[in-house]
C-alpha positions in Angstrom: 55.3 114.2 130.2 54.5 110.6 129.2 51.1 110.0 127.5 49.6 106.6 126.8 47.5 106.9 123.6 44.5 104.9 122.3 42.3 105.7 119.4 41.3 105.0 115.8 42.7 106.5 112.6 41.4 106.4 109.0 43.3 104.8 106.1 43.4 106.1 102.6 42.9 103.7 99.7 45.2 103.0 96.8 44.0 105.5 94.1 47.2 106.1 92.1 48.7 109.3 90.8 51.8 107.4 89.5 52.4 103.8 88.7 50.2 101.1 87.2 46.5 101.9 87.3 44.1 99.3 88.7 41.8 97.3 86.4 38.9 97.9 88.7 37.6 100.6 91.0 39.1 100.4 94.5 37.0 101.3 97.5 38.7 103.6 100.0 36.4 102.4 102.8 38.1 100.4 105.5 37.1 96.8 105.8 38.2 96.7 109.5 38.6 99.4 112.2 42.1 100.8 112.3 42.8 100.7 116.0 46.0 102.4 117.2 47.8 102.2 120.6 51.1 103.8 121.7 52.9 106.4 123.7 54.0 110.0 123.5 57.0 111.5 125.3 57.0 115.3 125.8 60.2 117.0 126.9 60.2 120.7 127.9 62.8 122.7 126.0 61.6 126.2 126.8 58.7 127.9 128.6 55.5 126.7 126.9 57.5 124.8 124.3 57.9 121.0 124.2 59.7 118.5 122.0 57.3 115.5 121.4 58.1 112.0 120.2 55.3 109.4 119.4 55.4 105.7 118.7 52.1 103.9 117.7 51.2 100.4 116.7 48.2 99.6 114.5 45.7 96.7 114.5 47.1 95.9 111.0 50.7 95.4 112.2 52.1 98.7 111.0 53.9 101.3 113.0 53.7 105.1 113.1 56.5 107.3 114.4 56.5 111.1 114.7 58.5 113.9 116.1 57.6 117.5 116.5 56.9 120.6 118.6 54.1 121.6 120.9 53.5 125.2 121.8 51.1 125.8 124.8 49.8 129.3 123.9 46.8 129.3 126.3 46.6 128.2 129.9 48.6 125.3 131.4 48.9 121.6 130.6 46.8 119.0 132.4 49.7 118.5 134.9 49.6 122.1 136.1 46.0 123.2 135.4 43.1 123.3 137.8 39.4 122.4 137.4 37.4 124.9 135.4 40.4 126.2 133.4 40.8 126.3 129.6 44.0 125.6 127.6 45.1 125.4 124.0 48.2 124.0 122.3 49.5 124.1 118.7 51.3 121.0 117.4 53.4 120.5 114.3 55.1 117.2 113.5 56.7 115.0 110.9 55.1 111.5 110.5 56.5 108.3 109.2 54.3 105.1 108.8 55.5 101.7 107.6 54.8 98.0 107.7 51.0 98.1 106.9 50.1 94.9 105.1 47.5 92.1 105.0 47.9 88.5 106.2 48.9 86.5 103.1 46.4 83.8 104.1 43.4 86.2 103.9 41.3 86.9 100.8 40.4 90.6 100.0 37.1 91.4 101.8 38.0 89.0 104.7 40.1 90.2 107.6 41.9 92.7 105.3 42.5 96.5 105.4 40.3 97.3 102.4 37.3 95.7 100.9 38.5 94.5 97.5 42.3 94.6 97.4 45.1 92.7 99.2 47.7 95.1 100.6 51.3 93.8 100.2 52.9 97.1 101.4 51.7 100.5 102.5 54.1 103.2 103.7 53.7 106.9 104.2 55.6 110.1 105.2 54.6 113.7 105.7 53.6 116.3 108.2 50.6 117.6 110.2 49.7 120.8 112.0 46.9 120.9 114.5 45.4 122.9 117.4 43.3 121.7 120.3 41.2 123.5 122.9 40.8 121.7 126.3 38.6 122.2 129.3 39.5 120.7 132.7 36.4 119.2 134.3 38.5 118.3 137.4 42.2 118.6 138.3 42.8 115.2 136.7 40.3 115.0 133.9 40.1 117.0 130.7 38.0 117.0 127.4 39.3 118.6 124.2 38.3 119.4 120.7 40.5 120.5 117.8 41.3 120.6 114.1 44.2 119.2 112.1 45.8 119.7 108.6 47.8 116.8 107.1 50.0 116.4 104.0 51.3 112.9 103.2 52.9 110.9 100.4 51.8 107.2 100.4 53.6 104.3 98.7 51.5 101.3 97.8 52.0 97.7 96.6 48.7 95.8 96.4 47.2 92.8 94.6 43.7 92.1 93.3 41.6 89.6 95.4 44.5 87.8 97.3 48.2 87.5 97.7 48.5 85.7 94.3 46.6 88.3 92.4 47.8 90.8 89.8 50.4 93.2 91.4 49.8 97.0 91.2 52.1 99.6 92.7 52.4 103.4 92.8 52.4 106.5 94.9 49.8 109.0 96.0 49.9 112.4 97.7 47.1 113.3 100.1 46.1 116.6 101.7 43.2 117.1 104.1 41.9 118.6 107.3 39.3 117.7 109.8 38.2 117.8 113.5 39.2 115.5 116.3 38.0 115.1 119.9 39.2 113.3 123.0 39.7 113.0 126.7 42.7 112.9 129.0 43.2 111.4 132.5 46.1 112.4 134.7 47.4 110.5 137.7 47.7 112.8 140.7 50.7 111.3 142.5 53.5 113.7 143.5 56.2 111.7 141.8 56.2 110.2 138.3 52.9 110.9 136.5 51.5 110.2 133.1 48.5 111.1 130.9 46.1 108.6 129.3 44.6 109.9 126.1 41.7 108.7 124.0 41.5 110.5 120.7 
């Protein structure tokens, strides 16, 4: 299964557990929408069990790669299911993100990731576990709702105000959970097929 993915994802601000503390409070709110686009490849390795690989690109120039397992414990996938059917799948994956940084020509608060700091580097690694319930409106269209738990370690280097400001660096662990929703479209050709997902 090849899925084309589009969506948005939150970013977590540089509040440090280790490293040099900032001289001012740092807002965790995004200054710009973090739009992501990419692809997921699913390979069946057993009945109802898939190996999944994802590669995503961010509006801010960073990349996110992940690998994990999907277990289809209820119903059938969008490829095999029919209109009116329900399905559910459990996913567990390792995530690695790197390359997130601001344009050195931008001032903090301009076209930057966060409102009041300039990000020189922002990398992350960790894992997530989630489950989604889907309903097939037609043979080729599905809506779904689910929840996800995530545990990540983030590594930051950022400067106050602009690329020439005071440098701060450190690490932070995050743990959280929350809902997600989306829709999927499946081509209906008899040969090669793919799923387009908005999440």
